[in-house]
C-alpha positions as CSV (number, residue, x, y, z in Angstrom):
1,X,13.1,18.0,-13.6
2,X,14.3,15.4,-11.8
3,X,12.4,14.7,-8.6
4,X,13.2,14.5,-5.2
5,X,11.3,11.1,-5.0
6,X,13.6,9.3,-6.5
7,X,15.8,9.1,-3.2
8,X,13.2,6.6,-1.8
9,X,15.2,4.2,-4.2
10,X,18.5,5.6,-5.0
11,X,19.4,5.1,-1.6
12,X,20.5,1.8,-3.1
13,X,23.5,3.1,-4.5
14,X,24.6,5.1,-1.7
15,X,28.0,4.0,-0.2
16,X,27.1,0.7,2.0
17,X,28.8,-0.4,5.0
18,X,31.3,-3.0,5.2
19,X,31.0,-4.3,8.5
20,X,28.6,-7.6,8.7
21,X,25.5,-8.2,10.6
22,X,22.9,-11.5,11.3
23,X,20.1,-9.3,12.3
24,X,17.3,-9.9,9.5
25,X,15.7,-6.3,8.6
26,X,11.9,-7.1,9.0
27,X,9.2,-4.9,7.4
28,X,5.8,-4.4,7.9
29,X,3.4,-4.8,4.9
30,X,0.2,-3.1,5.1
31,X,-1.5,-2.2,8.4
32,X,-3.7,-3.5,10.8
33,X,-6.9,-2.0,10.0
34,X,-9.7,-3.5,7.7
35,X,-11.7,-1.5,5.2
36,X,-14.9,-3.5,5.2
37,X,-17.4,-0.5,4.1
38,X,-18.4,0.0,7.6
39,X,-18.4,3.6,9.1
40,X,-14.9,3.6,9.6
41,X,-11.8,1.2,9.2
42,X,-12.6,-2.1,11.3
43,X,-10.4,-4.3,13.2
44,X,-10.8,-7.7,14.7
45,X,-13.4,-9.1,17.4
46,X,-13.1,-7.0,20.9
47,X,-15.1,-8.6,23.9
48,X,-14.6,-6.1,26.3
49,X,-14.6,-2.4,26.6
50,X,-14.7,0.2,29.9
51,X,-13.6,3.6,30.6
52,X,-11.3,4.6,33.5
53,X,-13.0,6.4,36.5
54,X,-12.1,9.7,35.4
55,X,-13.6,9.2,31.9
56,X,-9.9,10.1,30.3
57,X,-8.8,6.6,28.8
58,X,-10.7,3.9,27.3
59,X,-9.8,0.1,27.9
60,X,-10.4,-3.0,25.6
61,X,-9.8,-6.5,25.7
62,X,-9.3,-8.3,22.5
63,X,-10.3,-11.8,21.5
64,X,-6.8,-12.9,22.2
65,X,-7.0,-11.5,25.8
66,X,-4.8,-8.7,25.2
67,X,-5.5,-5.6,27.2
68,X,-5.1,-1.9,25.3
69,X,-6.0,1.7,26.7
70,X,-5.8,4.9,24.7
71,X,-6.0,8.3,26.0
72,X,-5.9,10.1,22.8
73,X,-8.2,8.1,20.9
74,X,-5.8,7.2,18.1
75,X,-2.6,5.9,20.0
76,X,-3.2,2.2,21.6
77,X,-0.7,0.9,23.8
78,X,-0.8,-2.5,26.0
79,X,-2.0,-1.7,29.4
80,X,-0.5,-2.6,32.8
81,X,-4.2,-3.2,33.7
82,X,-4.5,-7.0,34.3
83,X,-8.2,-7.4,33.5
84,X,-11.5,-5.9,33.1
85,X,-13.8,-5.0,35.6
86,X,-16.5,-7.4,36.6
87,X,-19.4,-7.7,33.7
88,X,-22.0,-7.0,36.2
89,X,-25.7,-6.8,35.3
90,X,-27.0,-3.8,33.5
91,X,-30.4,-1.8,34.8
92,X,-33.7,-3.4,34.5
93,X,-35.9,-2.0,31.6
94,X,-39.2,-2.4,30.5
95,X,-38.4,-4.0,27.4
96,X,-35.2,-5.5,25.6
97,X,-34.5,-4.4,22.1
98,X,-33.3,-7.6,21.2
99,X,-34.0,-11.0,22.8
100,X,-30.4,-11.2,24.2
101,X,-28.7,-7.7,24.6
102,X,-26.2,-6.1,27.1
103,X,-27.6,-2.7,28.6
104,X,-26.0,0.2,30.6
105,X,-27.3,3.0,32.3
106,X,-25.9,6.6,31.7
107,X,-24.3,8.5,34.1
108,X,-26.3,11.1,35.5
109,X,-29.2,10.6,33.3
110,X,-31.4,7.7,34.9
111,X,-33.7,7.4,32.1
112,X,-31.1,7.4,29.4
113,X,-30.0,3.3,28.7
114,X,-27.9,1.7,25.8
115,X,-28.0,-1.4,24.6
116,X,-26.0,-4.0,22.6
117,X,-26.7,-6.8,20.6
118,X,-26.6,-7.3,16.7
119,X,-26.8,-3.5,16.8
120,X,-26.6,-0.9,19.2
121,X,-29.6,0.9,20.6
122,X,-30.3,3.8,22.7
123,X,-34.0,4.7,25.0
124,X,-34.7,7.8,27.1
125,X,-37.4,6.5,28.7
126,X,-35.8,3.4,30.4
127,X,-36.6,0.9,27.8
128,X,-40.1,1.6,26.7
129,X,-39.0,2.6,23.3
130,X,-35.7,2.1,21.8
131,X,-33.7,3.7,18.7
132,X,-31.9,1.3,16.7
133,X,-28.3,3.3,16.5
134,X,-26.5,1.6,14.0
135,X,-28.6,-0.2,11.4
136,X,-28.7,0.8,7.9
137,X,-30.4,-0.9,4.9
138,X,-30.7,-4.0,7.5
139,X,-26.8,-3.8,7.9
140,X,-25.2,-2.6,10.8
141,X,-22.7,0.3,10.3
142,X,-20.3,-0.9,12.4
143,X,-20.3,-4.6,12.0
144,X,-22.9,-7.4,13.6
145,X,-22.3,-8.8,16.3
146,X,-21.6,-6.4,19.4
147,X,-20.2,-7.6,22.7
148,X,-20.0,-5.1,25.1
149,X,-20.4,-1.4,25.5
150,X,-19.8,1.4,28.1
151,X,-20.6,5.2,28.7
152,X,-18.2,7.9,29.9
153,X,-18.8,8.9,33.3
154,X,-18.4,12.7,32.1
155,X,-21.1,12.7,29.5
156,X,-24.1,10.7,28.6
157,X,-23.8,11.3,25.1
158,X,-20.1,9.7,24.5
159,X,-20.7,5.9,24.1
160,X,-18.2,3.0,22.9
161,X,-19.2,-0.5,21.8
162,X,-17.3,-3.6,21.1
163,X,-17.4,-6.4,18.7
164,X,-16.6,-8.6,16.2
165,X,-15.3,-5.8,14.1
166,X,-13.3,-3.8,16.4
167,X,-14.0,-0.7,18.7
168,X,-16.5,2.2,18.0
169,X,-17.1,5.6,19.6
170,X,-20.0,7.9,19.6
171,X,-20.1,11.5,21.1
172,X,-23.5,12.4,20.1
173,X,-25.8,9.5,21.6
174,X,-25.2,7.2,18.6
175,X,-26.2,9.7,15.7
176,X,-22.9,8.8,14.0
177,X,-19.9,6.5,14.8
178,X,-16.1,6.8,14.6
179,X,-14.0,3.8,14.8
180,X,-10.8,3.8,17.1
181,X,-9.3,0.9,15.1
182,X,-6.8,2.6,13.0
183,X,-3.7,2.0,15.3
184,X,-5.3,-1.0,17.7
185,X,-3.1,-4.1,16.9
186,X,-6.0,-6.4,16.3
187,X,-5.9,-7.5,12.8
188,X,-7.6,-11.0,12.7
189,X,-5.7,-13.7,10.6
190,X,-6.0,-17.2,10.1
191,X,-3.8,-17.7,6.7
192,X,-2.2,-16.4,3.4
193,X,-4.3,-17.1,0.5
194,X,-2.3,-18.0,-2.7
195,X,-2.6,-15.4,-5.6
196,X,-1.1,-15.2,-9.0
197,X,-1.2,-11.2,-8.7
198,X,2.2,-10.4,-7.4
199,X,1.0,-6.9,-6.4
200,X,-1.2,-8.1,-3.9
201,X,-0.9,-9.7,-0.6
202,X,-4.1,-11.9,0.6
203,X,-5.4,-12.6,3.7
204,X,-8.3,-15.2,5.3
205,X,-9.1,-13.2,8.3
206,X,-12.0,-15.3,9.8
207,X,-13.5,-18.5,10.0
208,X,-16.2,-17.7,7.5
209,X,-13.8,-17.5,4.5
210,X,-13.5,-13.8,4.5
211,X,-10.8,-12.8,2.6
212,X,-8.8,-9.3,2.3
213,X,-5.8,-7.9,0.3
214,X,-3.3,-5.3,0.4
215,X,-2.5,-4.0,-2.9
216,X,0.7,-2.1,-3.8
217,X,0.2,1.8,-3.1
218,X,-2.5,1.2,-0.6
219,X,-2.9,3.8,2.1
220,X,-5.9,2.7,4.1
221,X,-6.4,-0.8,4.9
222,X,-6.9,-4.3,4.4
223,X,-9.8,-4.4,1.6
224,X,-12.5,-7.5,0.9
225,X,-11.8,-9.4,-2.1
226,X,-14.6,-9.6,-4.6
227,X,-14.4,-13.7,-5.3
228,X,-13.1,-15.6,-2.5
229,X,-11.1,-19.1,-2.8
230,X,-12.7,-20.2,0.5
231,X,-16.0,-21.6,-0.9
232,X,-14.5,-23.5,-3.4
233,X,-11.9,-25.0,-1.0
234,X,-14.9,-25.6,1.1
235,X,-16.6,-27.4,-1.4
236,X,-13.6,-29.7,-2.6
237,X,-12.8,-30.8,1.1
238,X,-16.8,-31.6,1.4
239,X,-16.7,-33.7,-1.5
240,X,-13.5,-35.3,-0.7
241,X,-14.5,-35.9,2.9
242,X,-17.3,-38.1,1.7
243,X,-15.2,-40.1,-1.3
244,X,-12.6,-40.9,1.3
245,X,-14.7,-41.4,4.3
246,X,-12.5,-38.8,6.6
247,X,-12.8,-35.3,7.6
248,X,-10.3,-33.6,4.9
249,X,-8.8,-30.7,6.5
250,X,-6.1,-29.4,4.0
251,X,-6.0,-29.6,0.5
252,X,-2.7,-28.8,-1.6
253,X,-0.8,-29.9,-5.3
254,X,0.0,-28.8,-8.6
255,X,0.0,-30.1,-12.0
256,X,-1.1,-33.8,-12.0
257,X,-0.1,-34.4,-8.3
258,X,-2.6,-33.8,-5.4
259,X,-2.4,-34.0,-1.6
260,X,-5.6,-34.1,1.0
261,X,-4.9,-34.7,4.7
262,X,-7.7,-35.3,7.3
263,X,-8.3,-34.8,11.1
264,X,-6.9,-38.7,12.1
265,X,-3.5,-37.5,10.5
266,X,-3.5,-39.3,7.2
267,X,-2.4,-37.9,3.7
268,X,-3.7,-39.0,0.8
269,X,-1.8,-38.4,-2.4
270,X,-3.0,-38.5,-6.1
271,X,-1.1,-38.7,-9.5
272,X,-4.3,-38.1,-11.4
273,X,-5.4,-34.8,-10.6
274,X,-7.8,-36.6,-8.0
275,X,-9.0,-39.6,-9.8
276,X,-7.6,-41.9,-7.7
277,X,-6.0,-41.6,-4.3
278,X,-3.5,-43.8,-1.9
279,X,-3.1,-43.0,2.0
280,X,-0.3,-42.7,4.1
281,X,-1.0,-42.8,7.8
282,X,1.3,-41.7,10.6
283,X,2.3,-43.6,13.8
284,X,1.8,-40.1,15.6
285,X,-1.6,-39.3,16.8
286,X,-2.8,-35.9,15.6
287,X,-4.4,-34.2,12.3
288,X,-3.0,-32.8,9.3
289,X,-2.9,-28.9,9.6
290,X,-1.7,-27.8,6.4
291,X,0.1,-29.1,3.5
292,X,2.1,-27.1,0.9
293,X,3.7,-28.5,-2.3
294,X,6.0,-26.9,-4.3
295,X,4.6,-25.4,-7.6
296,X,7.3,-25.9,-9.9
297,X,7.9,-29.8,-8.4
298,X,4.7,-30.8,-6.4
299,X,5.9,-34.2,-5.9
300,X,8.2,-32.1,-2.9
301,X,5.3,-31.5,-0.5
302,X,5.7,-30.4,3.4
303,X,3.1,-30.9,6.2
304,X,2.0,-30.2,9.5
305,X,1.0,-32.9,12.0
306,X,-0.7,-31.7,14.9
307,X,-1.1,-33.9,17.8
308,X,0.2,-34.0,21.2
309,X,3.0,-32.3,19.6
310,X,3.6,-30.5,16.4
311,X,5.5,-32.8,13.3
312,X,7.0,-31.3,10.7
313,X,7.0,-33.9,7.8
314,X,8.3,-33.7,4.1
315,X,8.1,-36.0,1.1
316,X,10.2,-35.7,-1.9
317,X,8.3,-38.5,-4.3
318,X,4.5,-37.3,-4.5
319,X,3.6,-38.7,-0.7
320,X,4.7,-42.1,-1.3
321,X,6.6,-41.8,2.0
322,X,7.1,-38.9,4.5
323,X,9.8,-38.1,6.6
324,X,9.4,-36.7,9.8
325,X,11.7,-33.6,10.6
326,X,10.9,-32.0,14.0
327,X,14.1,-32.2,16.1
328,X,14.3,-28.9,18.4
329,X,11.2,-27.2,17.4
330,X,9.3,-26.3,20.4
331,X,6.6,-28.0,21.7
332,X,3.7,-25.4,20.9
333,X,0.8,-25.0,18.3
334,X,2.3,-24.8,14.9
335,X,-0.1,-23.3,12.2
336,X,1.7,-22.7,8.9
337,X,4.7,-24.3,7.0
338,X,6.4,-23.2,3.5
339,X,9.4,-24.7,2.0
340,X,12.2,-24.1,-0.9
341,X,12.8,-27.5,-2.3
342,X,16.1,-25.7,-4.1
343,X,18.0,-24.9,-1.1
344,X,15.9,-27.3,1.2
345,X,14.8,-24.4,3.7
346,X,11.6,-25.4,5.8
347,X,9.9,-22.6,7.4
348,X,7.1,-22.8,10.2
349,X,5.1,-20.6,12.1
350,X,4.4,-21.3,15.5
351,X,2.7,-19.9,18.7
352,X,6.2,-18.8,19.8
353,X,7.6,-17.4,16.5
354,X,8.7,-18.3,13.4
355,X,11.5,-21.3,12.9
356,X,13.8,-21.9,9.9
357,X,15.7,-25.4,9.3
358,X,17.2,-27.2,6.4
359,X,15.7,-30.5,7.1
360,X,14.5,-30.6,3.4
361,X,17.9,-31.1,2.5
362,X,19.4,-33.0,5.2
363,X,17.4,-35.2,8.2
364,X,18.4,-34.1,11.5
365,X,18.8,-30.3,10.8
366,X,18.2,-28.0,14.1
367,X,15.5,-25.3,13.7
368,X,16.4,-21.6,14.2
369,X,14.3,-18.8,15.8
370,X,13.8,-15.9,13.3
371,X,11.4,-13.9,15.0
372,X,9.3,-14.3,18.1
373,X,5.3,-13.3,18.4
374,X,2.3,-15.5,17.8
375,X,2.9,-16.4,14.2
376,X,0.0,-17.8,12.6
377,X,1.1,-18.5,9.0
378,X,4.4,-18.1,6.9
379,X,4.7,-17.8,3.0
380,X,7.8,-17.2,0.4
381,X,7.1,-15.4,-2.9
382,X,6.9,-16.8,-6.0
383,X,10.9,-16.7,-6.3
384,X,11.3,-17.7,-2.8
385,X,13.6,-14.5,-2.2
386,X,11.1,-12.8,0.4
387,X,9.8,-14.4,3.5
388,X,6.2,-13.5,4.7
389,X,4.9,-14.0,8.3
390,X,1.9,-13.2,9.5
391,X,1.2,-12.6,13.4
392,X,-2.1,-12.6,15.4
393,X,-2.7,-9.3,15.9
394,X,-0.1,-7.0,14.6
395,X,-0.2,-8.0,11.0
396,X,2.2,-9.3,8.0
397,X,6.2,-8.6,8.0
398,X,8.7,-9.3,5.4
399,X,12.0,-9.9,5.5
400,X,14.8,-11.6,3.0
401,X,14.4,-15.2,3.0
402,X,17.6,-16.3,4.9
403,X,18.0,-19.5,2.8
404,X,19.3,-16.8,0.0
405,X,22.3,-16.2,2.3
406,X,23.1,-19.6,1.5
407,X,21.7,-19.9,-2.0
408,X,21.8,-16.3,-3.9
409,X,19.9,-15.1,-6.7
410,X,20.6,-12.7,-9.5
411,X,17.7,-10.5,-10.1
412,X,16.4,-7.0,-11.2
413,X,17.1,-4.7,-9.1
414,X,13.7,-2.4,-9.9
415,X,11.2,-5.4,-8.7
416,X,13.6,-8.0,-7.4
417,X,12.4,-10.4,-10.0
418,X,14.2,-13.0,-12.2
419,X,14.4,-11.5,-15.8
420,X,16.7,-11.1,-18.7
421,X,19.4,-9.0,-18.4
422,X,20.1,-5.7,-20.7
423,X,23.3,-3.7,-21.3
424,X,23.5,-1.3,-18.6
425,X,20.4,-2.4,-16.6
426,X,20.9,-3.2,-12.9
427,X,21.2,-6.3,-11.3
428,X,20.3,-7.2,-7.7
429,X,22.5,-9.9,-6.0
430,X,19.8,-11.0,-3.4
431,X,22.1,-13.2,-0.3
432,X,25.5,-12.0,-1.1
433,X,28.1,-9.3,-0.1
434,X,29.6,-8.7,-3.6
435,X,33.1,-7.8,-3.6
436,X,33.7,-8.2,-7.6
437,X,31.8,-9.1,-10.3
438,X,31.9,-9.5,-14.0
439,X,29.3,-9.9,-16.8
440,X,30.9,-12.0,-19.5
441,X,34.7,-11.1,-19.7
442,X,33.6,-7.3,-18.6
443,X,34.1,-6.1,-15.4
444,X,30.6,-5.1,-13.8
445,X,30.6,-2.2,-11.5
446,X,29.4,-3.0,-7.8
447,X,27.0,0.3,-6.9
448,X,26.0,-1.2,-3.5
449,X,26.7,-4.0,-1.1
450,X,25.5,-5.2,2.3
451,X,25.5,-8.4,4.3
452,X,22.1,-9.5,2.6
453,X,22.4,-8.2,-1.1
454,X,24.6,-6.1,-3.5
455,X,23.7,-4.0,-6.7
456,X,25.9,-4.5,-9.9
457,X,25.3,-2.9,-13.4
458,X,25.2,-4.6,-16.3
459,X,28.2,-3.3,-18.9
460,X,26.9,-1.3,-21.8
461,X,29.5,-3.2,-23.9
462,X,27.8,-6.9,-23.4
463,X,26.5,-8.6,-26.6
464,X,25.1,-11.9,-27.5
465,X,22.0,-13.7,-26.3
466,X,23.2,-14.9,-22.9
467,X,25.5,-13.4,-20.2
468,X,27.1,-15.2,-17.3
469,X,27.4,-13.2,-14.4
470,X,30.2,-14.6,-12.1
471,X,30.8,-13.3,-8.4
472,X,32.8,-13.2,-5.5
473,X,31.5,-12.6,-2.5
474,X,32.3,-12.9,1.1
475,X,30.4,-16.2,1.4
476,X,32.2,-17.6,-1.9
477,X,32.1,-17.6,-5.6
478,X,29.4,-18.4,-8.4
479,X,28.2,-18.1,-11.5
480,X,24.8,-17.6,-13.1
481,X,23.8,-17.5,-16.4
482,X,21.2,-15.4,-17.8
483,X,19.5,-14.6,-21.0
484,X,20.5,-11.3,-22.5
485,X,18.2,-9.3,-24.6
486,X,18.7,-5.5,-26.0
487,X,16.1,-4.3,-23.8
488,X,14.3,-5.9,-20.7
489,X,12.3,-3.4,-19.0
490,X,11.0,-3.2,-15.4
491,X,9.4,-0.4,-13.3
492,X,11.0,0.3,-10.1
493,X,8.8,-0.6,-7.2
494,X,9.4,-0.2,-3.0
495,X,9.2,-3.0,-1.1
496,X,5.4,-3.0,-0.7
497,X,5.0,-3.0,-4.4
498,X,4.4,0.7,-4.6
499,X,5.7,1.7,-8.1
500,X,8.6,4.8,-8.5
501,X,6.1,7.1,-10.6
502,X,6.1,10.9,-10.1
503,X,4.2,13.9,-11.0
504,X,7.2,15.8,-13.2
505,X,5.5,19.0,-12.4
506,X,4.9,18.8,-8.5
507,X,7.5,16.3,-7.5
508,X,5.4,14.0,-5.8
509,X,5.6,10.3,-5.9
510,X,2.2,9.0,-7.1
511,X,0.0,6.5,-4.4
512,X,-3.5,6.5,-3.3
513,X,-3.2,9.7,-1.4
514,X,-1.5,11.4,-4.5
515,X,-3.0,10.5,-7.7
516,X,-2.6,11.6,-11.1
517,X,-4.5,14.1,-12.8
518,X,-5.7,14.4,-16.4
519,X,-3.0,16.0,-18.8
520,X,-0.8,16.1,-16.7
521,X,3.1,14.6,-17.2
522,X,4.4,11.5,-15.4
523,X,8.0,10.4,-14.8
524,X,8.7,6.4,-14.7
525,X,11.9,5.1,-13.1
526,X,12.8,2.0,-15.0
527,X,16.0,0.1,-15.9
528,X,17.0,-2.5,-18.5
529,X,16.3,-0.2,-21.7
530,X,19.5,-1.0,-23.2
531,X,22.2,1.3,-25.1
532,X,21.8,4.7,-25.1
533,X,23.0,7.6,-27.7
534,X,25.2,8.9,-27.3
535,X,27.4,6.1,-25.6
536,X,28.0,6.7,-22.1
537,X,30.3,4.6,-19.6
538,X,29.2,1.9,-17.4
539,X,29.0,2.5,-13.9
540,X,29.0,6.4,-14.4
541,X,26.4,8.8,-13.3
542,X,24.3,10.2,-15.9
543,X,25.0,14.0,-16.5
544,X,22.5,16.4,-15.1
545,X,22.1,18.4,-18.3
546,X,21.4,16.5,-21.9
547,X,21.6,12.9,-20.7
548,X,21.7,10.5,-23.1
549,X,18.6,9.2,-24.8
550,X,17.3,5.7,-25.4
551,X,18.3,4.3,-28.7
552,X,15.5,1.6,-28.8
553,X,11.7,2.7,-29.3
554,X,10.0,2.7,-26.1
555,X,6.2,2.6,-25.6
556,X,4.1,3.2,-21.9
557,X,0.5,1.7,-21.8
558,X,-2.1,2.6,-19.3
559,X,-5.2,0.1,-19.2
560,X,-3.7,-1.1,-22.6
561,X,-3.7,2.1,-24.3
562,X,-0.8,3.8,-25.4
563,X,0.3,7.1,-23.9
564,X,2.5,9.8,-25.5
565,X,6.3,9.3,-24.7
566,X,7.9,12.9,-24.6
567,X,11.6,11.3,-23.6
568,X,13.4,8.2,-22.6
569,X,16.7,8.9,-20.9
570,X,19.2,7.9,-18.6
571,X,17.7,9.3,-15.4
572,X,19.8,12.1,-14.6
573,X,22.5,12.0,-12.0
574,X,22.1,7.8,-11.1
575,X,23.4,4.6,-12.7
576,X,21.3,2.3,-14.3
577,X,18.3,4.4,-13.7
578,X,16.3,5.3,-16.7
579,X,13.5,8.1,-17.2
580,X,10.4,7.8,-19.1
581,X,7.9,10.6,-19.7
582,X,4.7,10.5,-20.6
583,X,1.6,12.7,-20.9
584,X,-1.7,11.7,-19.7
585,X,-4.6,12.4,-22.1
586,X,-7.2,15.0,-21.4
587,X,-10.0,12.3,-20.6
588,X,-9.0,9.8,-17.9
589,X,-11.3,7.3,-15.7
590,X,-11.1,7.8,-12.0
591,X,-9.9,5.0,-9.9
592,X,-6.6,2.8,-10.5
593,X,-5.3,1.9,-14.1
594,X,-2.8,-0.6,-14.7
595,X,0.6,0.7,-16.4
596,X,3.6,-1.3,-18.2
597,X,6.5,-0.2,-20.3
598,X,7.1,-2.1,-23.3
599,X,10.5,-2.0,-25.6
600,X,11.2,-4.0,-28.6
601,X,8.6,-6.5,-27.9
602,X,9.5,-7.0,-24.2
603,X,7.3,-6.0,-21.2
604,X,7.9,-4.7,-17.8
605,X,6.2,-5.7,-14.6
606,X,2.7,-4.2,-14.3
607,X,2.0,-1.9,-11.9
608,X,-0.9,0.2,-10.5
609,X,-1.4,3.6,-10.4
610,X,-4.3,5.9,-9.0
611,X,-6.2,8.5,-11.1
612,X,-8.4,11.5,-10.6
613,X,-10.1,13.5,-13.6
């Protein structure tokens, strides 16, 4: 049966509104919680915590100085309270549980005192004897480094503590703990970390080099990565600092080209993978905060110079010379930078928001504000179609990279990646409101169109090894040549990378909360599987009964092992969607597995599904 979950992506084929809008549509990627193996999800540092006088509300102050409050222990909101109460000394105790600890007395029970330091402690005899409430196997279950604690005025067994990993609460005198961090907008972010895995977004969250990632289909929080790149990066900067007699603060490059920036405002470049270096010194005072090189052409790079004001600089010749492209960029701290050489677009993350300029192509270009907030880093995806911005506290947001409105691209509708076209496949024109389209000499039907992207179908009749896609849009005409294959499979994924795979019996879309089980049937929604039998007209929804079957052989592999494919057809009721149904084996391993579709030697994108026996 065709399942309701298809509607999550099929809305792309609903009639599109024709009015134009300049507003970017931002979406959140992930949440603001950290899955660090503690008692509950964690967050960033919280340095103060206190109760209202009647004990009905808990207040916290994050390390950024923001004050939040909660009355239901789930939802946090910005508080109108201007500052926390005075941090008065605690009661005198016979002995401290640790050398330096903050001590608080329980209301109505003079002998009950709590303390917070590396761990949380409780004493029921005024501090003669202490019980460690949070240590387990030499590790704190709520994160090490507690900074504050408060006791409910209504119940001496209710305590909240704050520390480097957020805010935690106990209602049984510290015997068990629950985090209050799930909805607290306090995600610590330092920068994006490059990764070749397109199904994961990775962040460095503190100065110690801790890295976390959000993977497609994740329903919990950001999880730590097994191997961090921070150690290797720090080691290389230390080595170069000694070699170049300077404090190296940033590294970048690709191929034979390497860059190194220093705290005194110099950028070195190398054309032999770091064997020899040549410096470039800026006249402005300050240091090099970050360098970003184009992975396809590393002789093109951009950098942030920080000093009396932030300066954006660019090179197109491997660092032999750098242009300053700052113009009207606000004079506030800038932390991250990204660029697209093809369009000349530059993006900068600053303390007042993220800004864009086309200064990479023409000097003197002005900067335009895209979104306000305390932005700490900015990044483009591998094909420069999506723009990601990391905001301190509130997390990561993504949108269509605005430069695509000037420089459209044609990609697969399933995963928005450039790949070969196939007869009957769906293509998305990113950055254009398409009014008419042709594939070769044949009209290509427009299935949806908006100001930011449009969807067309490749006619089933096209032949050859390439196809020329010609588009007439509201912003002009352009033509793009694409390779043409009999099949070019691609599995549909949602904006966060979760695959459109559903349980054939229950109709539920698979994700971390609804895993697949052994011996169950799965339906995988794809495009690019080519011609069908009997022939079906382009631009017409597939029939609800007896839908045409795919002509080319189709295989589905789970962790490299083939699954039984029970049918491969046009998805009933939809245009350009294919439905591949598979049978899981009697025995499956618990956890995650990698799945992809293969046809005539061509493989789809690889997606992750969750399994339970």
